[in-house]
Backbone as CSV, one residue per row, in Angstrom:
resi,resn,N_x,N_y,N_z,CA_x,CA_y,CA_z,C_x,C_y,C_z
1,MET,0.805,-1.198,0.000,0.000,0.000,0.000,0.847,1.260,0.000
2,GLU,2.119,1.143,0.270,2.955,2.341,0.315,3.104,2.997,-1.056
3,GLN,2.894,2.239,-2.137,2.982,2.838,-3.465,1.829,3.815,-3.720
4,PHE,0.735,3.728,-2.947,-0.378,4.656,-3.087,-0.184,5.921,-2.262
5,ALA,0.782,5.950,-1.380,0.963,7.079,-0.467,1.188,8.395,-1.210
6,SER,1.922,8.365,-2.282,2.195,9.602,-3.015,0.995,10.072,-3.844
7,TYR,-0.063,9.267,-3.893,-1.256,9.637,-4.657,-2.438,9.961,-3.765
8,GLY,-2.156,10.314,-2.516,-3.224,10.675,-1.591,-4.052,11.849,-2.099
9,HIS,-3.389,12.821,-2.705,-4.118,13.986,-3.231,-5.033,13.604,-4.390
10,ALA,-4.603,12.672,-5.220,-5.439,12.235,-6.347,-6.633,11.430,-5.859
11,ILE,-6.401,10.573,-4.868,-7.503,9.789,-4.313,-8.482,10.703,-3.592
12,ALA,-7.983,11.726,-2.891,-8.862,12.694,-2.229,-9.676,13.480,-3.244
13,SER,-9.085,13.815,-4.383,-9.832,14.557,-5.405,-10.950,13.701,-5.992
14,LEU,-10.735,12.403,-6.114,-11.804,11.518,-6.571,-12.944,11.473,-5.557
15,ALA,-12.601,11.453,-4.278,-13.623,11.444,-3.231,-14.404,12.755,-3.228
16,LEU,-13.702,13.867,-3.367,-14.392,15.167,-3.414,-15.274,15.283,-4.652
17,TRP,-14.821,14.741,-5.749,-15.630,14.759,-6.979,-16.915,13.972,-6.785
18,ALA,-16.801,12.845,-6.067,-17.979,12.023,-5.786,-18.982,12.751,-4.897
19,ILE,-18.531,13.717,-4.116,-19.438,14.526,-3.296,-19.972,15.705,-4.100
20,LEU,-19.128,16.315,-4.918,-19.508,17.509,-5.673,-20.632,17.253,-6.673
21,VAL,-20.582,16.160,-7.386,-21.582,15.888,-8.427,-22.997,15.757,-7.845
22,PRO,-23.225,15.009,-6.760,-24.583,14.979,-6.202,-25.051,16.330,-5.645
23,VAL,-24.117,17.100,-5.095,-24.487,18.436,-4.609,-24.940,19.307,-5.772
24,LEU,-24.197,19.283,-6.870,-24.604,20.044,-8.057,-25.930,19.534,-8.619
25,SER,-26.150,18.242,-8.519,-27.413,17.673,-8.979,-28.581,18.235,-8.190
26,ALA,-28.437,18.282,-6.889,-29.505,18.819,-6.045,-29.728,20.305,-6.314
27,LEU,-28.651,21.043,-6.486,-28.780,22.480,-6.747,-29.365,22.767,-8.124
28,SER,-29.104,21.896,-9.085,-29.568,22.164,-10.446,-31.067,21.988,-10.606
29,THR,-31.724,21.340,-9.669,-33.173,21.148,-9.770,-33.968,22.214,-9.032
30,ARG,-33.299,23.068,-8.296,-33.999,24.109,-7.541,-34.416,25.262,-8.446
31,GLY,-35.587,25.794,-8.217,-36.043,26.982,-8.916,-36.611,26.757,-10.302
32,ARG,-36.804,25.536,-10.714,-37.367,25.279,-12.049,-38.866,25.568,-12.046
33,THR,-39.311,26.250,-13.068,-40.745,26.497,-13.249,-41.135,26.045,-14.648
34,ALA,-42.396,25.768,-14.821,-42.884,25.278,-16.123,-42.682,26.314,-17.219
35,GLU,-42.765,27.593,-16.884,-42.627,28.641,-17.903,-41.211,28.754,-18.443
36,LYS,-40.239,28.391,-17.631,-38.833,28.558,-18.033,-38.204,27.259,-18.526
37,ARG,-39.029,26.244,-18.817,-38.500,24.963,-19.295,-38.824,24.739,-20.757
38,CYS,-37.914,24.044,-21.426,-38.149,23.608,-22.802,-39.044,22.360,-22.762
39,ASP,-39.416,21.868,-23.935,-40.223,20.652,-24.008,-39.496,19.436,-23.434
40,CYS,-38.158,19.465,-23.475,-37.371,18.340,-22.971,-37.249,18.347,-21.452
41,GLY,-37.659,19.419,-20.803,-37.590,19.511,-19.354,-36.401,20.294,-18.828
42,LYS,-35.475,20.618,-19.701,-34.307,21.406,-19.299,-34.675,22.890,-19.278
43,PRO,-33.950,23.694,-18.501,-34.223,25.136,-18.498,-33.914,25.759,-19.858
44,LYS,-34.701,26.773,-20.224,-34.448,27.486,-21.481,-33.121,28.227,-21.385
45,ARG,-32.460,28.348,-22.536,-31.142,28.979,-22.579,-31.252,30.466,-22.291
46,ASP,-30.770,30.853,-21.123,-30.757,32.252,-20.705,-29.619,32.392,-19.702
47,TYR,-28.501,32.948,-20.145,-27.313,33.006,-19.308,-27.462,33.929,-18.102
48,SER,-28.477,34.777,-18.091,-28.707,35.624,-16.922,-29.556,34.905,-15.866
49,ASP,-30.073,33.736,-16.192,-30.918,32.970,-15.282,-30.052,32.017,-14.442
50,PRO,-30.056,32.180,-13.118,-29.247,31.286,-12.268,-29.649,29.815,-12.382
51,VAL,-30.916,29.541,-12.654,-31.358,28.153,-12.803,-30.676,27.509,-14.012
52,TYR,-30.604,28.231,-15.118,-29.941,27.702,-16.308,-28.448,27.479,-16.035
53,ARG,-27.836,28.424,-15.352,-26.393,28.322,-15.095,-26.052,27.167,-14.160
54,THR,-26.892,26.921,-13.140,-26.613,25.780,-12.264,-26.845,24.458,-12.996
55,GLU,-27.817,24.431,-13.890,-28.033,23.223,-14.713,-26.814,22.966,-15.595
56,ARG,-26.264,24.013,-16.194,-25.081,23.855,-17.038,-23.868,23.423,-16.220
57,ALA,-23.723,23.952,-15.001,-22.604,23.539,-14.147,-22.702,22.050,-13.833
58,PHE,-23.908,21.581,-13.535,-24.107,20.162,-13.260,-23.805,19.319,-14.496
59,MET,-24.317,19.735,-15.652,-24.082,18.957,-16.869,-22.601,18.953,-17.245
60,ASN,-21.899,20.061,-17.038,-20.459,20.085,-17.296,-19.730,19.110,-16.385
61,ALA,-20.158,19.028,-15.115,-19.533,18.084,-14.184,-19.789,16.642,-14.623
62,VAL,-21.006,16.364,-15.058,-21.335,15.007,-15.505,-20.530,14.644,-16.752
63,GLU,-20.418,15.593,-17.679,-19.713,15.321,-18.939,-18.221,15.105,-18.736
64,THR,-17.639,15.731,-17.725,-16.199,15.582,-17.502,-15.858,14.506,-16.484
65,SER,-16.857,13.894,-15.866,-16.595,12.877,-14.838,-15.838,11.676,-15.392
66,GLY,-16.280,11.141,-16.511,-15.631,9.965,-17.086,-14.163,10.182,-17.397
67,PRO,-13.827,11.205,-18.180,-12.407,11.428,-18.473,-11.570,11.736,-17.233
68,PHE,-12.137,12.477,-16.283,-11.392,12.806,-15.054,-11.073,11.550,-14.256
69,VAL,-12.064,10.719,-14.028,-11.862,9.499,-13.253,-10.924,8.545,-13.998
70,ALA,-11.127,8.393,-15.292,-10.289,7.481,-16.077,-8.830,7.928,-16.085
71,ALA,-8.581,9.195,-16.298,-7.202,9.685,-16.347,-6.518,9.571,-14.985
72,THR,-7.239,9.878,-13.925,-6.657,9.794,-12.587,-6.332,8.353,-12.220
73,LEU,-7.274,7.451,-12.456,-7.014,6.043,-12.143,-5.927,5.448,-13.032
74,ALA,-5.895,5.837,-14.289,-4.849,5.339,-15.186,-3.472,5.791,-14.720
75,ALA,-3.363,7.038,-14.291,-2.077,7.539,-13.801,-1.635,6.792,-12.548
76,ILE,-2.561,6.579,-11.629,-2.220,5.867,-10.398,-1.821,4.427,-10.703
77,LEU,-2.620,3.737,-11.501,-2.338,2.326,-11.781,-1.073,2.130,-12.605
78,THR,-0.785,3.064,-13.496,0.440,2.957,-14.290,1.668,2.976,-13.395
79,VAL,1.690,3.895,-12.461,2.844,3.987,-11.564,2.882,2.795,-10.613
80,VAL,1.730,2.380,-10.107,1.693,1.239,-9.188,2.177,-0.028,-9.884
81,LEU,1.712,-0.272,-11.090,2.129,-1.476,-11.824,3.603,-1.409,-12.207
82,THR,4.087,-0.222,-12.547,5.503,-0.055,-12.864,6.351,-0.305,-11.616
83,PHE,5.905,0.237,-10.490,6.618,0.034,-9.235,6.665,-1.439,-8.861
84,ARG,5.539,-2.128,-9.070,5.471,-3.553,-8.746,6.396,-4.348,-9.675
85,ALA,6.433,-3.990,-10.963,7.296,-4.705,-11.900,8.782,-4.482,-11.583
86,LEU,9.122,-3.262,-11.181,10.507,-2.980,-10.836,10.920,-3.640,-9.531
87,ALA,9.979,-3.800,-8.624,10.280,-4.397,-7.333,10.524,-5.909,-7.425
88,SER,9.974,-6.531,-8.448,10.146,-7.993,-8.540,11.284,-8.404,-9.409
């Protein structure tokens, strides 16, 4: 487990990301009204509307979650596997 010690910050960022996305999800549903929604249920595009902006922040977080998690785990596992191969 000592090979993971230098990646504490990366593992902590994954944990914080796992908390941030549900918080943004809860915030993105507040303040929606039928008049300000499109037929699809999303807020109408209006950058001065805080409801639209929080929805976009949530969707941006969802869209970047996969690449962020994949890149972080790939970096950690690459070094761990390299360390293990060099140790044997």
